[in-house]
C-alpha positions in Angstrom: 45.7 3.7 16.2 47.3 5.1 19.4 46.8 8.7 20.6 49.7 10.0 22.7 48.6 11.9 25.8 51.2 14.5 26.9 50.3 14.7 30.6 50.2 18.5 30.3 47.3 19.9 32.4 46.1 23.5 32.4 43.9 24.0 35.4 41.7 27.0 36.3 43.6 29.6 38.4 41.4 31.4 41.0 44.2 34.0 41.5 43.7 35.5 38.0 41.2 38.3 38.8 40.0 41.2 36.8 38.3 44.5 37.8 34.7 44.6 36.9 31.9 47.2 37.6 29.8 46.5 40.7 26.3 48.0 40.7 23.9 47.4 43.7 20.4 46.8 42.5 18.1 49.9 42.3 19.0 53.6 42.0 18.1 54.3 45.6 20.8 51.9 46.9 23.3 53.6 44.6 22.3 57.0 45.9 22.6 55.8 49.5 26.1 54.5 49.0 27.2 57.7 47.4 25.6 59.7 50.2 27.5 57.7 52.9 30.8 58.2 51.2 30.1 61.9 50.9 29.6 62.2 54.7 33.3 61.3 55.2 35.8 64.1 55.9 38.7 64.5 53.5 41.1 63.0 55.9 38.8 60.0 56.3 38.5 59.7 52.5 42.3 59.7 52.2 42.7 57.0 54.8 40.0 54.8 53.4 41.4 55.1 49.8 44.9 54.3 51.1 43.5 51.1 52.8 41.9 50.0 49.6 45.0 50.6 47.5 47.3 48.9 50.1 45.0 45.8 50.4 44.7 45.3 46.6 48.3 46.4 45.8 49.9 44.1 43.2 46.7 42.5 42.1 45.9 44.9 39.3 48.1 47.2 37.1 46.1 50.5 37.1 43.3 50.4 39.7 43.1 54.1 40.0 42.3 54.5 36.3 39.5 51.9 36.7 38.1 53.7 39.8 38.1 57.0 38.0 36.2 55.4 35.0 33.7 54.0 37.4 33.2 57.3 39.1 32.7 59.0 35.7 30.0 56.5 34.9 28.2 57.4 38.2 28.6 61.1 38.0 25.0 61.6 36.9 23.8 60.3 40.2 25.3 63.3 42.1 22.8 65.8 43.3 24.9 68.9 42.6 27.8 70.0 40.4 29.9 70.8 43.4 33.5 69.6 42.7 34.8 66.6 44.6 38.4 65.9 45.4 40.3 63.4 43.3 40.6 61.0 46.2 36.8 61.1 46.9 36.1 60.4 43.3 38.5 57.4 43.4 37.0 56.1 46.6 33.5 56.4 45.2 34.7 54.4 42.1 36.2 51.8 44.4 32.8 51.2 46.1 31.3 50.4 42.7 34.1 48.1 41.7 34.6 44.4 42.3 37.2 41.7 41.5 36.0 38.9 39.3 37.9 35.6 39.2 37.3 34.8 35.6 38.7 31.3 35.5 38.0 30.2 39.1 35.5 27.4 38.0 36.9 26.1 34.8 39.4 26.5 31.9 38.4 24.4 29.0 37.4 24.1 25.3 40.7 25.2 23.8 41.5 26.3 20.2 45.0 26.5 18.7 46.3 28.7 15.9 49.8 29.7 14.9 50.9 32.9 16.7 51.4 36.0 14.5 54.9 36.4 16.0 57.3 33.5 15.0 60.5 35.4 15.7 63.3 34.1 17.9 62.6 30.4 17.8 64.9 27.4 17.3 64.7 25.8 13.9 61.7 23.5 13.6 59.9 25.1 16.5 56.7 27.1 16.2 54.8 29.4 18.6 51.1 29.0 19.0 48.3 31.1 20.4 45.6 29.3 22.3 42.2 30.5 23.3 40.3 29.0 26.2 36.8 29.3 27.6 37.2 30.5 31.2 34.3 30.2 33.6 34.0 32.1 36.9 31.3 33.2 39.4 27.8 32.9 38.1 29.0 30.5 35.4 29.8 33.5 33.1 32.1 32.4 30.3 34.8 34.6 28.7 37.7 34.0 26.3 41.3 34.0 27.7 44.6 33.3 26.0 47.8 31.4 26.5 50.9 31.2 24.3 53.4 28.4 23.9 55.7 26.5 21.6 55.9 23.2 19.9 59.5 21.9 19.1 60.5 19.9 16.1 60.2 16.7 18.2 56.7 17.6 19.4 57.6 18.9 22.9 54.9 21.3 24.0 55.7 24.2 26.4 53.1 26.5 27.7 54.3 30.0 28.7 53.5 31.0 32.2 50.6 33.5 32.2 51.1 36.9 33.8 49.5 37.6 37.1 47.5 40.4 35.7 44.4 40.3 33.5 43.5 43.6 31.8 40.2 44.8 30.5 40.3 46.2 26.9 39.1 49.5 25.6 35.7 49.2 24.1 34.7 50.9 20.8 31.3 50.7 19.3 31.2 50.0 15.5 32.1 53.2 13.8 29.2 52.8 11.4 26.5 50.4 10.3 25.4 49.7 6.7 21.8 50.6 6.4 20.9 47.9 3.9 22.6 45.1 5.9 21.1 46.3 9.1 17.6 46.2 7.5 18.2 42.6 6.4 19.2 41.6 10.0 16.1 43.3 11.4 13.9 41.3 9.0 15.6 38.0 10.0 15.1 38.7 13.7 11.4 39.6 13.2 12.0 43.3 13.9 11.2 44.5 10.4 8.1 46.6 10.6 6.9 50.0 9.4 8.2 51.6 12.6 11.8 50.4 12.2 11.8 50.8 8.4 10.7 54.5 8.8 13.6 55.0 11.2 16.1 53.5 8.8 14.7 55.6 6.0 15.7 58.7 7.9 19.2 57.5 8.3 22.1 57.7 5.8 23.5 54.7 3.9 25.9 54.4 6.8 25.0 55.5 10.3 26.5 55.5 13.8 25.1 54.0 17.0 24.4 57.5 18.4 22.4 58.5 15.2 20.4 55.3 15.4 19.6 55.8 19.1 18.6 59.5 18.5 16.2 58.6 15.6 14.7 55.7 17.6 14.0 58.0 20.6 12.5 60.7 18.4 10.3 58.1 16.6 9.2 56.7 19.9 8.1 60.1 21.1 6.2 60.6 17.9 4.3 57.4 18.5 3.7 57.9 22.2 0.2 56.4 22.0 1.9 53.1 21.0 4.8 53.5 23.4 4.3 50.2 25.4 4.1 48.3 22.1 7.2 49.9 20.4 9.5 50.3 23.4 10.6 46.6 23.4 11.3 46.8 19.7 13.5 49.9 20.2 15.4 48.0 23.0 16.0 45.0 20.7 17.1 47.2 17.8 19.7 48.9 20.0 20.7 45.5 21.4 21.4 44.3 17.8 23.6 47.4 17.1 25.6 47.0 20.3 26.3 43.4 19.4 28.7 44.7 16.8 31.7 46.3 18.4 35.5 46.4 18.8 37.8 45.9 21.7 41.4 47.1 21.7 44.6 46.2 23.5 48.1 47.7 23.1 51.4 45.8 22.4 52.6 46.2 25.9 49.8 43.8 27.1 51.1 40.2 27.0 48.8 37.8 25.3 47.9 36.1 28.6 46.7 39.5 29.9 44.2 39.9 27.2 40.6 39.0 27.9 37.4 39.0 25.9 34.7 39.4 28.5 31.0 39.6 27.7 30.1 43.1 26.8 27.1 43.4 24.5 23.6 42.7 25.6 23.6 39.4 23.7 26.6 38.2 25.7 25.5 39.0 29.2 25.7 35.4 30.4 28.8 34.4 28.5 31.0 34.0 25.4 31.3 30.3 24.7 33.5 28.0 22.6 35.5 30.2 20.3 36.8 28.3 17.2 39.8 30.2 15.9 41.1 29.8 12.4 43.8 31.6 10.4 42.0 32.5 7.2 43.8 33.2 3.9 42.0 35.6 1.6 42.2 35.5 -2.2 44.7 38.3 -2.2 47.1 36.4 0.0 46.4 38.4 3.1 45.7 36.5 6.4 43.3 37.2 9.2 42.2 35.3 12.3 38.5 34.6 12.6 36.6 32.8 15.4 33.0 31.7 15.5 31.6 31.8 19.1 28.3 31.5 20.9 26.9 34.6 22.6 24.5 33.7 25.4 22.2 36.2 27.2 20.6 33.6 29.5 17.7 32.8 27.2 19.0 32.7 23.6 22.3 31.5 21.9 23.4 33.8 19.1 26.3 32.7 16.9 28.8 35.5 16.3 32.1 36.1 14.5 35.2 37.6 15.9 38.1 38.9 13.7 41.6 40.1 14.4 44.9 40.3 12.6 47.1 40.7 15.6 45.3 39.6 18.8 45.3 43.3 19.8 42.2 44.6 18.1 39.2 42.3 18.0 36.0 43.1 16.1 32.8 41.3 17.0 30.0 40.9 14.5 26.6 39.1 14.4 26.3 36.3 12.0 23.1 36.6 9.9 20.8 34.5 7.8 18.5 31.5 8.2 21.4 29.1 8.2 22.8 30.6 11.3 20.6 28.8 13.7 22.7 26.7 16.1 25.9 26.5 18.1 29.3 25.1 17.0 30.0 26.7 13.7 33.5 26.4 12.1 34.8 28.4 9.2 37.1 26.7 6.6 40.5 28.4 6.4 40.0 29.6 2.8 37.3 30.0 0.2 36.3 26.9 -1.7 35.4 27.4 -5.4 35.1 31.2 -4.8 32.8 30.9 -1.7 33.2 31.1 2.0 32.4 27.7 3.6 31.5 26.7 7.1 30.4 23.6 9.0 27.7 23.8 11.7 24.6 22.2 13.1 21.2 23.4 12.1 19.2 21.0 14.3 21.5 20.3 17.2 22.1 16.8 15.9 23.6 16.5 12.4 26.5 18.2 10.6 25.8 20.6 7.8 27.8 22.4 5.2 27.1 26.0 4.3 28.4 28.3 1.5 28.1 32.1 1.2 29.4 35.0 -0.9 29.3 37.2 2.2 31.2 36.4 5.4 28.4 37.6 7.7 25.4 36.3 5.9 24.5 32.6 5.5 21.3 31.5 3.8 21.7 27.9 2.6 22.9 24.6 4.2 23.3 21.0 3.2 23.2 18.0 5.4 26.4 16.1 4.9 26.8 13.6 7.8 24.5 11.9 10.3 25.3 10.0 13.6 26.3 6.5 12.5 28.2 4.8 15.2 26.9 4.0 18.8 29.3 6.6 20.4 27.6 9.4 18.3 24.0 8.3 18.3 22.7 11.3 20.3 24.4 14.0 18.3 27.4 15.1 16.3 29.3 18.3 15.9 32.6 19.7 14.7 35.6 20.2 17.0 37.1 23.2 15.2 37.8 24.4 11.7 38.7 21.9 9.0 42.4 21.4 8.5 43.7 21.2 4.9 45.8 18.2 4.1 47.0 16.6 0.8 44.4 13.9 1.3 41.5 16.2 2.0 39.9 18.4 4.7 40.6 16.8 8.1 37.7 17.6 10.4 37.7 16.7 14.1 34.2 15.8 15.3 32.5 15.2 18.6 30.0 12.5 19.2 27.6 12.0 22.1 26.6 8.5 23.1 25.1 6.6 26.0 25.2 8.3 29.4 25.8 11.6 27.5 29.5 10.7 27.0 31.4 12.9 24.6 34.2 11.5 22.4 36.3 13.1 19.7 36.3 11.5 16.3 37.5 12.5 12.8 36.5 12.5 9.2 38.0 13.5 5.8 36.2 15.6 3.3 37.0 16.1 -0.4 39.1 19.3 -1.0 37.1 20.7 -3.9 33.7 19.4 -2.7 33.6 19.1 1.1 30.0 17.8 0.9 31.6 14.5 -0.1 33.0 12.3 2.7 36.1 10.4 1.8 36.4 8.5 5.1 35.6 8.7 8.8 36.7 7.0 12.0 34.5 4.2 13.1 35.9 4.3 16.6 36.7 7.4 18.7 40.0 9.1 18.4 39.9 10.2 22.1 37.5 8.9 24.7 37.6 10.1 28.3 39.8 8.0 30.5 39.5 7.6 34.3 41.3 10.9 34.9 39.6 12.9 32.2 36.1 11.8 33.0 35.9 13.6 36.4 35.0 17.3 36.3 32.3 19.9 36.1 30.5 17.9 33.4 31.6 14.3 33.7 32.5 12.0 30.8 33.3 14.8 28.3 36.4 15.4 26.0 36.1 18.3 23.6 38.2 20.6 21.5 37.6 23.8 19.5 40.6 23.5 17.2 43.9 21.6 16.5 47.0 22.1 14.5 49.3 20.0 12.3 53.1 20.2 13.1 55.8 18.0 11.6 53.2 15.7 10.2 51.5 15.2 13.5 48.1 16.4 14.7 48.4 18.4 18.0 45.1 18.4 19.8 44.3 20.5 22.9 41.2 19.3 24.5 39.1 19.8 27.6 38.6 17.3 30.3 35.0 17.2 31.5 34.5 21.0 31.2 37.1 21.7 33.9 40.7 21.7 32.7 42.7 21.3 29.5 45.3 18.9 28.2 47.1 17.9 25.0 47.5 14.8 22.8 49.3 14.1 19.6 49.0 11.5 16.8 50.9 11.0 13.6 48.8 12.3 10.7 49.5 9.3 8.5 48.4 6.9 11.2 45.2 8.8 11.8 44.3 8.9 8.1 45.1 5.3 7.6 42.7 4.3 10.4 39.7 5.9 8.6 37.4 4.0 6.4 
């Protein structure tokens, strides 16, 4: 069995920067900065703003809009309602803005799906969309995108990304289902008489604003227990804000689009999105991606959904079977149920079924580390791929010296708890070039594709950069036992 490495390398690009809010610590520092800017004359304000716009010209598409949004978020700090000139507002916004080089440290853990737009391609070629985990200052992870094509003879071309990276419009969930929200509170240990009484005051569907208003009212009514209940209120609001939507418009190129940590559960990063094109029973298709939200203390598995890579909805995954990283959704229902692979214990691979996409209650152990190169732990490397022979699942195994290798196994189509065959030796092991990086001796992928009877695998090289390899599907399957 011979894997074919393409030699393509996607390296992190420190020039790709995005505008992000900057907030000095403490309200007093914020007030002092505002006060200093307010001492400037209008001519000084005009001159300083012109300097900023000249220095950062060409690095961002609409910096003035961002500066204005930042000022609007700081308006409550102003001591009076006296009007400020437009340029003074923009300059204040600039003082509370920073550039963030979102992929300056690493660009890795890729996932491939077929692009929603397949127009204008030569016969036999297909366009793909690829997500990657980008890491910048503070080791904060976000999801970025690239597009490219695969020709009929397996030539892979990556489209050059645009210079700009654009932040999306954020929209909180329009409404929350009372019964489902109650179930999630119970699972997180937040179900108590206080939270249940608040939910009882809300309708069957409620908004974030209504929830926050009722929580504040209930907290005032229980002021003698304020210190005990305030942390619960904070956690309930955090849960609600973990379900949200971001929106782009068609004029934004795919490479411009960014999924940056937004909710409280994502403050330290969004990690390892595993995208899959899912076909529903009615024939409609939608992209889903499981990913790990990290707040610096806890990893929370979440699910992203989109039909066009323009509107992305983020939802929490719920249930006792949602207890570890690295979950991967099957691309269709099996025997009428959603199915997903994942780890429950950080070591073995489990199979989960559910009648509800966002709630997972049961799991079944299906495979244990068996070969020396996977003795430490196993996991999946993306969603299962349906073939005539069975579900092809790329796996990762961790062996001595914490070396990661990519393997593969084949599951029965109608009963994926049954293993038909698996590789006894790794499909990809880090070579001398791939073993050097941020985390040495690691190869890893979050999702591959089959094209012209070949498996096309994008994979990360030691948590730093990304490359591609291919192998004939028949050769891979025949190597399993």
